N, C-alpha and C positions, 0 to 999 in steps of 0.2 A: 394640087388637090384643094378643093374649097372646104371651108369649115362645115358646110352642110353635108358634104360627102363623108367627111371624117365622122360626123355624128351618126350617119347611117351605118357606117362600118362598126362603130363602137356598139350601137344598139343591136346589131346583128349577132353579137357574141352572146353565149348562153348563160354564162355565170358572171357574178360580180368580179371574181378574180380575173377572169379572162378580159373583162371590160377594163379593169385597172391596168392590165398588161398592155392592151392595145393602146390605151391612152398614153401610157408611158412611152410607147414606141413613137407615137405621133409627136409627143412633146420633146423627144430627144432623137430627132432624125439623124441617121448616119453616125450615131454615137453608141451603138449597142451591138452586141452579138448574142446569140442564144445563151452562151455561158454566162455572160454578164447579166442577162435578164433573169436567169434561173437564180443566181446568187442574190439579186436584188429582191426577189419575191419568195425566197426559200422559206422564210418564217411563216408565210401565208399558205404554204403547201404546194408551191410551184415546182415542177420537175421538167426534165428535158422533153418528154412526150407532149406535155401541155404547151410548152413554148413553141416547139416545132409545129404543132397543130395550128396554133394561132398565126404563126408566120405564113403557113400555107393558106389559111383562110383569108388572111389579109390580101395575099396575092390574088386570090380568086375574086374577092370583092373589088379590088382595084383593076381587075382584068389585065394584069401585067404578069410577066414571067421574070422572076428574079434569077439573075445569073449566078453561077457558082462563086464568082468573085464577090458579088454583093452579099450573098447569104452563105455563110459557112455551112459545111456539110452537117446535116442533122445527126445528132448523137444517137447511137444505137442503144438498145436497152442495156446491153452489157456495159457500154461506156457510162450510161446514166447510173447504173448500180455502183460502178467503181467510183464515180464522182461523189455519189451519196455517202459511201463509206468513208471517203477521204474527208468530206465535210463533217461527218459525225466524229471522226477522230480529232479533227481540228476543234470542234466544239468541246469534246471531252478534255482535250489538252488545255483549252481556254479555262474550263471550270477548275482543272487541277492547278493551273497557274494562279487563278484567282484565289483558291483556297490557301496556297502557299503565300500569296501576297498578304492575305488577311492575317495569317499566323505571324508573318514577319512584322506587320504593323503592331500586332499585340505584343510581340517580344520587344519591339522598339519602345513601346509605351512603358513596359516594365523597367527596361533599362533607364529610360528617362526619369521614372519615379525613383529608382535607386540613386541615380545621380543627384536628383533633387533632395532626397533624404540625406545623402552624404553631405551635400552643401549646407543644408539647414543644421545638421549635427555639428558641422565644423564651426558654424556661427552661433552655437548654443551658448548660453550664459555660463560663467564659471561656477563650479560647484560651491554650495554654501557650506559654511563651517558647522560641523556637528560637535557639540561640546559634550564631554562625558557627563553622565548622570550624577547629580549631587544628592539625590534623594535616596540614599542608601538606608535600607531597613524600614521603609515606610510600610510595605506589605507585611503580612504576618503568616507564619506557617508553623506547623507542629511536626516534629521528627517522629517517625515510626521506625523503630529498630527491632529486628526479629532475631531472637536466639533460640534455636531448636536443634534437635538431633545432634547433640554433642557426643553422646555415647561415651561418657566418662567411664573409665575402667577397661575399655576394650583396647586391643592391640592389633596393629596392622604392620606386618613386616614387608619391606620393599620387595623382597623376592616373591611374595605372594601376589603382587599386582604389577609385575613387570617393571618395578622401580618407579611406578607412577605416584606412590604415596607411602608415607610412613606415619604411624600414630602410636603414641603411648602416653603415659601419665605426664611426662615432662613436656612433650609436645602439646598435649591438651591444655596444660596450664598456660603455656606461651600463647597459644591461639586464643584462649579465653581472655587473657590480658590484652591482647592485640584487638580483640573484638570490641572491648569497652573503649580503648584508646581511639580506635577508628571511628566510633560513633561521635566522639568529641571532635576529631579532626574533620570529618565530613560535615558536621553541623557548623563548625567554624567557617568552612569553605562556603557553605550556602548563606551564612550570615552576611556575606558581602552584599547580597542583593535583597535579603528578606529578614525581617525580625523573627528570631526564634528564641522562645523562652521555655516552651513546653516539650516534653518527651513522653512518648508512649513506648514502653519496652514490653515486648511480647516474649515471655518465656514459654515456649510452645510444646514442651514435652520431649521425651526421649533424651533428656539431659544426661541421664545415666544409662548404661547398657543393660543393667539388671542381670538376672540369672535365669533366663527363660529356657535356655537350651543347654544340653550337656556339652555341645560343641563349644559354645562361648564360655561356659564355666571352666572348661579345660584349657582354653587358649587365652582368656582375658588376663591382663596384668593384675587387675583387682577384680576378683570374682564375686565378692560379697556385696549384695545390693546396698545395704545401709552404709558400708564403708565408702562406696562410690558416692552416695548421697552426701555424706559428711564433707568429702573433698569438694564436691560440686557447690555445696552451700558456702563454703569458705571463699571459693573463687568468685562466686556471684556477689557476695557481700563486699569483697574488695573492689569489684567493678562498680557497685552502686555508690560507694564512697567517692569514687572519681566522678561519676555522673552528677552527684549531688552538688559538686563545685561548679558545674557548667550549665545547669538548668534550674529554673525557678520552680517548676512544677513537674513532677515525675509520676506517671501512672503506670503501674506494672500489672499486666494481664497475664495470669498464670493458667496453663493448661497441662494436665498430666498426659503422658504418652502411653503407648502400649508396652514399652520396655520396662517401665518403672513399677509394674504391678508385682504383687507377691503371690498372686493366684496363678494356677496353671493356664486357665482360659480367661479371656476378657469378661469382666462382669459389667453389665450395663447399669443396673440400679445401684449397685454398691461399688462402682468403679473407683471413685475418689477415696473411699474409705479403705481400699485395698491397694493404694498407690503410695510408694515411698516418696515419689516426687511431690504429690499433693501435701504430704506431711512436711517436706522440706520447704515448700512455699509458705505453709502456715507458720513454720518456725521463723522464717525470714521476716514475715510480716510482723510477728511479735517482737523481733529484735530491732526492726527498723520501721517504727510507726510513722516516721516523718514522710513516708511515701504513701501514695494512694494505691492500695492493693485490691485487685479484683481476682479473688481465688474461690469462685463459687463451685458448686457441685453439679452444674449443668454441663451438658456436652458442648454447648455454645455459649460464648459470652459476647453480648452486643455492646458496643461502645460508640455513642455519637460524638463526633468531633466537629466543632463549629456549628452546632445545631442552630438553624434559623438564618444562617448566612448562605450566600450563593455557592460557596465552595464546601459547604457542610456535607459530611459523609457519615453514614452509619456503617461501622465495620463489624463483621462477624468473625470472631476468633475461635478456632478449634484446632486440635492436633492434626487431624487429617487422616487418621487411620480408618475412617468410614468411607474413604475414597479409594476405589480399586484402581490398580495400575495394570494396564495390559491392552492388547488389541492394537490395531493399526494407528488409532488416534491417541494412544497412551491413556493418560488420565483425563484428557479433555472432555470426552463424552460423559464419563461418570460424574465429573465435577459440575459440568453444566446441568445435567439432569438433577443432581442433588440440590444445586442452587435454586433451580426452578421450584422444586418441591418445598424446600425450606422457606423460600420467599413467600409462598402462599400463606404460611403460618405467621412469619414475621419477616418483613422485607429488610434487606441489607444491600448497600451499594457495593461493598468490597468484601471478599472473603480473604482472610489471612490464615495460612496453615503451613504445617511442616510435613513430616513423615515421609514424603516422597523422595527426598534427597535430590530434587531437581529444581534449581533456582529458576523460577518462571514468573516474571512480573508482567501483568497486563492491566488494563483499566478495570477489569472486573474481579481480579484476584491477584494475590501475591503468594506464590508457593515458595517457601524458603528452601535454601540449600542445606548443607550439613557441615558440621565442624569436623567430624571424623574423616570425611572425604571418601575416596574410592577404596573399597575393601573387598575381601574375597567373596562376600555375599553379592556385591554388585556385579562381580565378574560372572558368577554362576547364574545370576538372574538375567544377564544379558543387558544390564542397564547401560545407558549412555555414559561415557566417561565424563566426570565433572570434578573440578578441583574443589577443595574445601572452601565454602563461601557462605555468607549470611546476607540478609536483606536489609537495606537502608532505603527509606522513602520519605517524601515530604507531602503533607496534606496542607495545601494552600487555602487560606481563609476565603479567597475569592474564586479560585480556579479548581479546587479539589486536588486530586492526586496529580502531582506535577513532576516529581523526580523519583526515579528508581535506580539505585546504584548498588552493585554487589560489594559487600565487605570482604576483601581478600586478605590472605595471610602470607607472611614472608617465609614461614616454616611449614 
């Protein structure tokens, strides 16, 4: 067949696809079958019906009759559909294999990165020598020690609290002595890293148990309020003599509690004037004027520490009997609300208080524990069990409140 005849046949086809198929047949004589042509042009939309039609048209235009041997039997529609499904599955399998191949490549890259990291880590330089610090005591801090809720005069029998505690006048004296000794011990431990010369001692109230209720009057070892105060004063004075030898400057913040009053109900305007504890503090201040005493008649005492420095803090001291305890959140809700209200009048960074017998130090407050420990009233109240403990803290000149440690007792 001449080239001119081939062009006539190609031009006689109706579509571009058909023209491309016919040209492919002419360019590849005797090297094709209908199946092969379909696979070659499948991406362009070719199927068995189209290819069979082109082969027929070519035979008509060439005016020849193709033998069965020369032209394979044309595929039926059923065979064409089956072949299309097979090809679709093969394409889907190809995409699945390609996805797995990509995942495998990504995993290989991760493994290579891990191997590379391990190699570099193995070739890393030797660690440099870190020498111990020689600048001991360069920074400065003030000790804050809290003594409250001693309840001197009360008595707790082990059988009243399932053997979890015992308290009487002898144990009280031992714990008070240990309280002052532990202040010195903990301060010496912190002096390894920071310079400490000053102490703020908080005597936060309920130092004595008082004579508020018939129940305690009948059960206390020492029932008379002023006898309790005399013993407590002697023990505090002994402790201050020890502290005097270990600190250059001692500031003592005094707050009366609700147990030391001599009235049936709490007085607000004449509270301090009716408190045996306030008189005990006043007497101690007269006997030991070498210390700085803050024993005012306000509900709150404000004390700035390191004022003007980065770590400076204003501390608000109070006994804590204006804070209710109860509800799901315990005293947290009440204390937060009171702090917000009080800070409107005069801001303070930290509240320090007792009364609640639950040692709870945070950045915003320090709630002191108790010296008396777990007692029958705690059991009846459903209070959480807590051992006898008091609060020890550090106010750093640069960093503010940095250390909170409970002062624990051996007895």
